Each structure stands twice: as C-alpha cells, then as structure tokens.
Residue frames as a rotation matrix with the C-alpha (Angstrom) as fourth column:
MET 1
0.561 -0.230 0.795 -172.32
-0.414 -0.910 0.029 -158.59
0.717 -0.345 -0.606 -57.89
GLY 2
0.979 -0.086 0.187 -171.18
-0.139 0.394 0.909 -160.98
-0.152 -0.915 0.374 -55.22
ALA 3
0.532 -0.833 0.154 -167.92
0.847 0.526 -0.081 -161.90
-0.013 0.174 0.985 -56.91
LYS 4
0.116 -0.454 0.883 -167.04
0.322 -0.824 -0.466 -158.24
0.940 0.338 0.051 -57.45
LEU 5
0.707 0.179 0.684 -167.72
-0.524 -0.516 0.677 -157.42
0.474 -0.838 -0.271 -53.82
ARG 6
0.904 -0.418 0.095 -165.57
0.254 0.700 0.668 -160.37
-0.345 -0.579 0.738 -52.67
TYR 7
0.342 -0.813 0.470 -162.79
0.851 0.056 -0.522 -159.30
0.398 0.579 0.711 -55.04
LEU 8
0.233 -0.210 0.950 -162.78
-0.108 -0.976 -0.189 -155.73
0.966 -0.058 -0.250 -53.79
ARG 9
0.907 0.110 0.407 -162.86
-0.410 0.008 0.912 -156.88
0.097 -0.994 0.052 -50.14
ILE 10
0.770 -0.629 0.109 -159.96
0.544 0.736 0.404 -159.27
-0.334 -0.251 0.908 -50.59
ARG 11
0.265 -0.667 0.697 -157.96
0.690 -0.374 -0.620 -156.84
0.674 0.645 0.361 -52.72
GLY 12
0.246 -0.122 0.962 -158.25
-0.402 -0.916 -0.013 -154.29
0.882 -0.383 -0.274 -49.93
ASP 13
-0.632 -0.574 -0.521 -157.31
0.153 0.566 -0.810 -156.90
0.760 -0.592 -0.269 -47.31
TRP 14
-0.432 0.601 0.672 -160.61
-0.882 -0.435 -0.178 -156.47
0.185 -0.670 0.719 -45.44
THR 15
-0.963 0.268 0.020 -162.47
0.250 0.921 -0.300 -159.16
-0.098 -0.284 -0.954 -43.52
GLN 16
-0.300 0.939 0.165 -166.26
0.518 0.015 0.856 -159.56
0.801 0.342 -0.491 -43.77
ALA 17
0.231 0.397 -0.888 -166.52
0.973 -0.108 0.205 -158.37
-0.015 -0.912 -0.411 -40.20
GLU 18
-0.575 -0.563 -0.593 -164.55
0.525 -0.810 0.261 -155.21
-0.627 -0.161 0.762 -40.91
ILE 19
-0.903 0.306 0.301 -166.63
0.168 -0.392 0.904 -154.38
0.394 0.868 0.303 -44.00
SER 20
0.023 0.952 -0.304 -169.83
0.786 0.171 0.594 -155.01
0.618 -0.252 -0.745 -42.07
ARG 21
0.066 -0.044 -0.997 -168.69
0.868 -0.491 0.079 -152.57
-0.493 -0.870 0.005 -39.31
GLU 22
-0.853 -0.468 -0.230 -167.54
0.287 -0.789 0.543 -149.89
-0.435 0.397 0.808 -41.89
LEU 23
-0.766 0.609 0.206 -170.90
0.118 -0.182 0.976 -150.15
0.632 0.772 0.067 -43.68
GLY 24
-0.665 0.501 0.555 -172.88
-0.747 -0.452 -0.487 -150.00
0.007 -0.738 0.675 -40.47
LEU 25
0.068 0.704 -0.707 -174.41
-0.474 0.646 0.598 -153.54
0.878 0.295 0.378 -40.82
ALA 26
0.463 0.237 0.854 -175.50
-0.886 0.120 0.447 -155.37
0.003 -0.964 0.266 -37.75
ALA 27
0.657 -0.126 0.743 -174.31
-0.148 0.945 0.291 -158.79
-0.739 -0.301 0.602 -38.87
GLN 28
-0.414 -0.863 -0.291 -171.18
-0.597 0.016 0.802 -160.01
-0.687 0.505 -0.522 -40.72
ALA 29
-0.378 0.302 0.875 -173.45
0.487 0.869 -0.089 -162.70
-0.788 0.393 -0.475 -42.35
HIS 30
0.660 0.664 -0.351 -175.00
0.051 -0.506 -0.861 -159.97
-0.750 0.550 -0.368 -44.48
ILE 31
0.109 -0.688 -0.717 -171.71
-0.900 -0.374 0.223 -159.49
-0.422 0.621 -0.660 -46.37
SER 32
-0.760 -0.368 0.536 -171.37
-0.183 0.912 0.367 -163.31
-0.624 0.181 -0.760 -46.76
TYR 33
0.105 0.888 0.448 -174.92
0.487 0.347 -0.801 -163.39
-0.867 0.303 -0.396 -48.23
LEU 34
0.728 0.148 -0.669 -174.14
-0.389 -0.715 -0.581 -160.63
-0.564 0.683 -0.463 -50.66
GLU 35
-0.272 -0.906 -0.324 -170.83
-0.855 0.073 0.514 -162.23
-0.442 0.416 -0.795 -51.76
THR 36
-0.859 -0.006 0.512 -172.61
0.119 0.970 0.210 -165.60
-0.498 0.241 -0.833 -52.46
ASN 37
-0.831 0.541 -0.128 -175.52
-0.397 -0.417 0.817 -163.88
0.389 0.730 0.562 -54.14
ARG 38
-0.609 0.648 -0.456 -177.99
0.755 0.651 -0.083 -165.20
0.243 -0.395 -0.886 -51.61
LYS 39
0.321 0.670 -0.669 -179.20
0.703 -0.642 -0.305 -161.56
-0.634 -0.373 -0.678 -50.97
GLU 40
-0.048 -0.298 0.953 -179.22
0.804 -0.578 -0.140 -158.47
0.593 0.760 0.267 -53.01
PRO 41
-0.743 -0.339 -0.577 -178.36
0.642 -0.602 -0.474 -155.11
-0.187 -0.723 0.665 -51.39
SER 42
0.473 0.836 -0.277 -180.85
0.706 -0.548 -0.449 -152.32
-0.527 0.017 -0.850 -50.90
ILE 43
0.633 -0.210 0.745 -180.26
0.505 -0.618 -0.603 -149.23
0.587 0.758 -0.285 -53.00
ASP 44
0.856 -0.282 0.434 -178.89
-0.484 -0.732 0.479 -147.47
0.182 -0.620 -0.763 -49.91
LEU 45
0.563 -0.703 0.434 -176.44
-0.042 0.500 0.865 -150.28
-0.825 -0.505 0.252 -49.13
LEU 46
0.548 -0.382 0.744 -175.40
0.831 0.347 -0.435 -150.48
-0.092 0.857 0.507 -52.77
LEU 47
0.750 -0.225 0.621 -174.54
0.053 -0.917 -0.396 -146.79
0.659 0.330 -0.676 -52.71
LYS 48
0.783 -0.440 0.440 -172.65
-0.566 -0.211 0.797 -147.23
-0.257 -0.873 -0.414 -49.46
ILE 49
0.553 -0.573 0.605 -170.64
0.457 0.816 0.355 -150.18
-0.697 0.080 0.713 -50.92
ALA 50
0.573 -0.279 0.771 -169.81
0.745 -0.214 -0.631 -148.21
0.341 0.936 0.086 -54.10
ASP 51
0.784 -0.237 0.574 -168.72
-0.330 -0.942 0.062 -145.22
0.526 -0.238 -0.817 -52.08
PHE 52
0.784 -0.454 0.424 -166.64
-0.314 0.300 0.901 -147.31
-0.536 -0.839 0.093 -49.66
PHE 53
0.290 -0.669 0.684 -164.74
0.609 0.680 0.407 -149.07
-0.738 0.299 0.605 -52.48
ARG 54
-0.100 -0.254 -0.962 -164.67
-0.370 -0.888 0.273 -146.00
-0.924 0.383 -0.005 -54.66
VAL 55
-0.916 0.014 0.400 -166.29
0.356 0.485 0.798 -147.75
-0.183 0.874 -0.450 -57.61
THR 56
-0.633 0.762 -0.136 -169.54
-0.755 -0.567 0.329 -147.02
0.174 0.311 0.934 -59.47
THR 57
-0.086 0.694 0.715 -172.77
-0.535 0.573 -0.620 -148.82
-0.840 -0.436 0.322 -58.94
ASP 58
0.698 0.251 -0.670 -172.59
-0.716 0.268 -0.645 -149.75
0.018 0.930 0.367 -62.64
TYR 59
-0.322 -0.896 -0.307 -169.33
-0.797 0.431 -0.422 -151.55
0.510 0.109 -0.853 -61.94
LEU 60
-0.745 0.053 0.665 -170.95
-0.504 0.609 -0.613 -153.54
-0.437 -0.792 -0.427 -59.13
LEU 61
0.066 0.956 0.285 -174.18
-0.422 0.286 -0.860 -154.39
-0.904 -0.064 0.422 -61.00
ARG 62
0.614 0.268 -0.742 -173.24
-0.774 0.019 -0.633 -154.93
-0.156 0.963 0.219 -64.57
ASP 63
0.547 -0.425 0.721 -171.93
0.279 0.905 0.322 -158.20
-0.789 0.025 0.613 -65.92
GLU 64
-0.101 -0.665 -0.740 -169.05
-0.668 -0.506 0.546 -157.86
-0.738 0.549 -0.393 -68.22
ILE 65
0.162 0.232 0.959 -170.43
0.471 0.836 -0.282 -159.53
-0.867 0.498 0.026 -71.25
PRO 66
-0.794 -0.511 -0.329 -168.93
-0.024 -0.514 0.857 -158.63
-0.607 0.689 0.396 -74.62
ILE 67
0.411 0.910 0.048 -171.49
0.146 -0.014 -0.989 -157.40
-0.900 0.414 -0.139 -77.12
GLU 68
-0.649 -0.530 0.546 -170.83
0.569 0.138 0.811 -158.00
-0.505 0.837 0.212 -80.78
LEU 69
-0.187 0.564 -0.804 -172.16
-0.398 -0.792 -0.462 -155.31
-0.898 0.234 0.373 -83.06
ASP 70
0.112 0.296 0.949 -173.98
0.824 0.506 -0.255 -156.28
-0.555 0.810 -0.187 -86.20
LEU 71
-0.652 -0.475 -0.590 -172.40
0.121 -0.834 0.538 -153.77
-0.748 0.279 0.602 -88.61
SER 72
-0.802 0.431 0.415 -174.94
0.496 0.091 0.864 -154.52
0.334 0.898 -0.286 -91.27
ALA 73
0.237 0.903 -0.359 -177.71
0.962 -0.168 0.213 -153.28
0.132 -0.396 -0.909 -88.94
GLN 74
-0.074 -0.327 -0.942 -175.69
0.449 -0.854 0.261 -150.07
-0.890 -0.404 0.210 -88.26
ASP 75
-0.936 -0.327 0.130 -175.51
0.252 -0.367 0.895 -149.43
-0.245 0.871 0.426 -92.01
ASP 76
-0.339 0.892 0.300 -179.28
0.829 0.133 0.543 -149.59
0.444 0.432 -0.785 -92.24
LEU 77
0.315 0.457 -0.832 -179.54
0.850 -0.526 0.033 -146.76
-0.422 -0.717 -0.554 -89.75
SER 78
-0.517 -0.606 -0.605 -177.57
0.295 -0.789 0.539 -144.33
-0.804 0.100 0.586 -91.92
C-alpha cells in the first residue's frame, strides 16, 4: 500500500505534512511510516485515505499480480 499512497500524494502535489493535516493525523511521520510500509493504517484511516484520494480501499490494498487461468480446470467445472 505504501507505494500507492506515495504515488497518489506525489501525483496530487501534496506534501506529507499537508496529507497529515487533511487526514487529521497528529504527526507527519505517520504518513512516512505508511509510505515505507513500516506501519499499516487502521480501518478508519484507510477509509479516510481512500475517500481523500477518491480511490477504493481495494485499490490501496490489493497488489496488482496477474493471475493466469488454467483453462483445463475451467472445462472440468462445466
């Protein structure tokens, strides 16, 4: 999640201090910890981040890993 948060922040031309203030965080370091994956956000903070950047929580949390389908396994299901 950290890389996505950093990408969104930089794309929007926000500083860590500005994001911290907008999200109601007491310390700018909290954003730094999130961006470097040293901390994970609470559910409440995750929702605030998603709302602020107008993205889904799925976007923030999911890794974009391509999944190859085994078509022979799908044939067995029919």
